[in-house]
N, C-alpha and C positions, 0 to 999 in steps of 0.2 A: 535341544540335545545334540551332542556332537558324535560323529563316527570317526574312529581311527582306523585307517586302512594301511596295512603293511604291504609294501610293494615287493615285486620280484617273485611272485608265486605263480606257478602254472596250475590252471584249473583242470582237474581230471575226475571223471565219475559221471553220475547220473543225477539229473535234477528234474523235479516234477513241476509242471505249470498249473496254476490255478485257473478257475473260470474267469472269463473276460470281464474286467471292470467296465469297459465301454459297452458291453452287452447287458450286464446286470442292471446298470443304472436306468436305462429306458424300460427294461422289463419291470423293475420295481415301480416305476411311474405308471406303466400300463396296467398294473394290478389294480389301480384305482378305477378301471373300467368295469369292475364287478364288485359286488358286496359279498360274494361267495368266497369260500376258502381257497387260497392259492398256496401251493407248496413249491418253493424254489430250492433245488438241490445244489450242493457244492458252492455255497456262497462264501467268497473270501472275506476274511476279517481284516478289512482295510478301511482307512478313514473315510473315503468318499462314500462307500457303501453304508457305513455307519451313520453318516450325516443324512443321506437320503432316507434311511430307515427311520431316523428320528423325525424327519420332516413329515413322512407319511403317518407316523404315530401321532404327531401333533395335530394332524387333520382329523383325528378321531378313529383311525383304523388300528386294530390290534395286531402287533407283530410279536412273534415268539421264536426264539432261536432253539433249534433242536439238533444237537450235534453240528453238522455242517449245513443244515437246512434252515430255511426261514419260512415260517408259517404266517401268512397274511390273511386277516379275516375281518369282515365288517365294513359297513358303509362309512365313507368320509362324512363327517358332520360339519366340516368347515370348508370354505372355499378360498381362504387366504392363508397360505403357508407362512410360518414364522419367519420374519425378516432376517433375524440373526442367523438362521440356518440357510436361507436362500443366498445370502451374501457370501457364504463360505464355499459354494460350489456352483459352477455354471450349469451342471445337469439338473439343478433344481427347477429350471425353466421348463423342463419336460413334463411337469405336472399340469401345465396349462392346457394342453390338448385333451387329456383324459378328464380333467375336472370340468372343462367346458362342455364336453360331450355328455357327461353324466349329470352335471348340476346346472348347466346353462349360465353359470357365472363363475369367474375366477379373477382374483387380484394377486399379482405376483410382483415383488420388487425386482428391479434389474439385477441379474445374477452376478455372482462373483466367480472365484476359481483362480487358477494359475495366471499370472500376469505375462502372457506370451503373445500379446498383440490384441488388436481390435477385432472382436468377434461379434459383429452386430446381429441383432435379433430380427432385423427387418424381413428376412425371408420367412421366419416363423410367422410373423404377423400378417404378411402378405397371403400366406396359405390359409390361415385361420379366417381372414377377411373374405377370401374367396369361397369359403364354406358357409358364409353368412354371419360371421361374428361382427359385432359392433365393438370397436377397440378404441379406448381413450387412454391418455396418460394423466396421472395425477400424483404430484409429489414424489416422483421417481418410481411410481408403481405403474404396471400395465394392467388395465382392467378390460376384460373381455366378457361380452354378454351375447347370448343367443337363445331365443325360445326353442329353436330347433335348427340344427345344422343340416344343410343341404349339399349334396354332391356337386362337384364342379371339375373342370379340367384345369389343372394347375401346372404352370411352367415355372421351374426354379431357374433363376439367372445363374446360379452356381450350385453344384451338387452338394449342398450343405447336409451333413449327417444329421445334426440336431433338428434342422427344419424338416427334413424328410421324416424323421421319427415323430415329431410333434404332429405333423399333418396326417400321417398314417393313423396315429392314435385317435385324433379327432374325427377322421373320416370313417373309422371302423364302426361308428354308431350313427353316422349321418344318413339321411334319406337319399337313396340312389347310389350310383356308381361313380366314384372319384378316380380320375387318372392323374398321377403325379409324373410329369415329364422332366427329364434331366435330373432324375432322382439320384441320390448317392448310392454307390454300388457296394459299400462296405459289408463284410460278413456279419457285422453287428446289426445291420438293417434286416438281413435275411433272418437272423435269430429273433429279432423283435416280431417280424411278421409270422414266423413259425409259432411263437408264443401266443400271439393273439389268435391265430388259427386254432391252436389247441384249446383256446377259450370259446371257440365257436365262431370266430371271425372268418371272413371270406376275402383273403388278400392273395393276389397272385402277381408274379413278375418281380418280386423282391430279388435284388442281385442283378437286375437289368436297369436300364435308364428310364423305363416306363413301368410304373407300379399301378396296378388296378386294385381298388379297394371298394368292395361292395358292402355298403352299410347294412348292419343287422340291428334289430330292435333291442337286443340284450346279449350280454356275454356272461359266461358262467365260470366257475372256478376250475382249476386244473393243477396238474403237477408237471414241472418242467426243469430240465437241466441245461443251463446255458453252455455256449461254446467256450473253448479254452482261450486264454489271453495271448493273442499273437504278438503283442508288444512286450509282454513279460518274456515270452519265448525268444523273441528277437534280441532282447537285452542279454539273456544268457548265451545265445549264439555268438554275439559280438564279443562278450567277455571271454568266451572260450578261445576265439581267434586272437584276440588282443593279447592274451597271456601265453600264446603258443601252446595251448593245451588241447585236450580232446574231451568233449562233453556230449553225452546223450541227453537231449532235451525231450522229456516224455510228456504224454497227454497233449498233443498238438495235432492240428490239421495241416499237413505240409502244404496243401494248396493255398492256405492263407498266408504262407510265408515265402511265396515264390520270389517276390521283389527283393526281400532281405537275403534269401539264399543266393540269388543270382549276383547280387552286388558283392557278397562275401566271396563267391567263387572268382569274381573279377580281381579281387585283391590277392588271390593265390590260396585262399583257404579251401579245404575239401568239405563239401556238404553232401551228406548222403541221407536220403529219405528212407525211413524204416516204417514199420507198422505203428501208426499214431505217434511217431517220433521223428526227430532229425538228429543226426550225429555231425558234429562240427569238429574238424581237426585242422590245426595250422602249425607248422613248424618252420616254414621258410620265411624269407623276407616278405614284408607286406608291400604289395604294389599299389601305387596311387591310382585313384579313379575319379571320374566325373559323376556327381550325384545330384539329382534334382528331386525334391519332394513333390509329390503329386497326390491327388485323391486316389483311393483304391481303384484299380489294382496297381497303381504306381507305388513308388517308394514312400512309406509312411512318414509324415512329419514327426510323429512321436518317436521315431528311431533316429532322427537326424543328429541329435546331440551325442548319443552313444556312438554313432558311426564316426563323428568328428573326433571324439576322443581316441578311437581306434586308429584313425588315419593320421593322427598327430605324430606317429612314429613310423609312417610309411617311407619307402625309399623313393622320394620324389614329391612333387606337388600335386595335391588333389584340389578339385574345385567342387564346392557344395553350394547349390542354389536352393534357397528356401522360398517356394512359391505359394505356400498355403497361408502362413502367418508372417506378418511383417516385423515382428519383434521377438523372433525366436533365436537370437544369437547372444542372449544374456550370459550363457555359459562360457562364451569365448574368453572373456577377461579372466575367468577362473582357471581355464586351461592354460592361459598364458602365464599365470602365476606358477604353474607347475613346470614351465619351460617350453610350452608349445609355441610354434611360430605360425600365427594366424593373422591374416589381414582381412578386414571387412570392406567390401565395396557394394553399398546398397544392400540388396538381398543375396549377395554372393560372398562366400568366405573362401579365401585362398589359403589352403592348409599345406605349409611346407614341412615335410617330415623332418624330425630331429632324431638324433641318436639316443638321447636320454631325456626322460622326464624326472624331475626331482621332487620329492615330497614337500608339501607346504600346507598352510592353512587356507582353505577355500570355502566358498559359501554356495550352498544349493539354492539357486534362485527359483526353481520350480521342480516339479516331479521328475521329468525326464532329464533335466540338467543334473539333478542329484544322482540319477543312475549313471549318467556319463562320467561324473566325477569319481564314482566308485570304480568304474572301469579304468579311468586314468590313474587312480591311486594304486590299483593292482599292477599297472604297467610301470609305475614310477619306482625310482630308487629311494629307499627310506620310507618314513611314515607320512601319510597324508591325513590331515584333520579336516573333516567336512562339517561345517556349522549349518544350522537351520535344516537339519536332516529330517525334520518332521514332514517336509514336503514329500519325501520318498515314501513315507507310510501311507500316502494318499492312494497309491496304486500298486504297491508290492507287498504281499503278505509274506512275512518271514524271509525277506531277501537276504538278510545277514546270515541267518541260520542256514539257508539253502547254499549260499556261496561258501560259507565255512565248511559245509559238508563235502564240498568238492575241491578243497585245498586252499581257500582264501583264509586270511587272518584279519578279521574285522571285529572291532569292539565298539560298543556304545559307551559313551562317557557321560 
């Protein structure tokens, strides 16, 4: 499906942010740690959530949608998730930890997802092995077995978000106290720990680089509301600045947006924190900046493409270094089609600001690249057609409706 974006519009108004995609996916996986009823509120209707929901349902668990909530109930009867679902989304690998903890056996195909670089699962497997799992590979599947998981002291070579999440879930029911050192610091890690604690878990230190997980024999059902989506919020913040508009982004935790807010202010935009909201206003010329993606609390890699689109019309040259993923410049060629002046040198992009972007037909190569092309299309003169726009639906609910409500003109074709 194509999107047609009319350029030259200023965004003005208020936009509401949904719950975090990157928080809900591991929370859904963690629901497998109990057979009791789990109620998750404010669940966004996005493709990635729907795929994980299908995957959990295929394992024998009942899922029911009720308004914006999701009711999860019942024990998983299978230990091998459906290959066709696993290959659609990388987060499917997160069922390995909870299934291993509950069932003592799990077989998962190597995961899929957006093609943004090599994202190895070795840290996941290292952590599960340290907890006592026997892991083998067979025909592209990872098979993990353990009669009983036992606590350990685990050091991660890199603060991987997915590995931290998988280890937390597996350790939640292991015998003894597990320490995860050099753990990821992301707010989504804190949210997962809070969810498991709501189920009766004993996890402390989430949000720091050492997480303590005291295993418990069983976990129970609960009701939980995940945090808001900082990447969705950041996307609207950048869109507001890029179009010279003024937008109030509602239902956010400003603390989670510090790196994005600071970088926007460097470009000359005004960012004001309000109660559970941030207001972004920008009417002057955009200043060039140096930007390097880093694990949280650094600048998020998931905002790199959107910021590059914004900087493509800055007054001068910006430098963007992608330190998290090695193949996350696939959107560059598409921005160049619109008239951007960008050169790639290894993991660094040199973005020389131009006076005008011009509408053209471009391709969304992944979720965040698609969001970046929407922003670029709003900045451009004329109409921009974005093909393969289904990538965008993986992580943004009603993004077209929301942007149109604050002044954009975007149609699905």
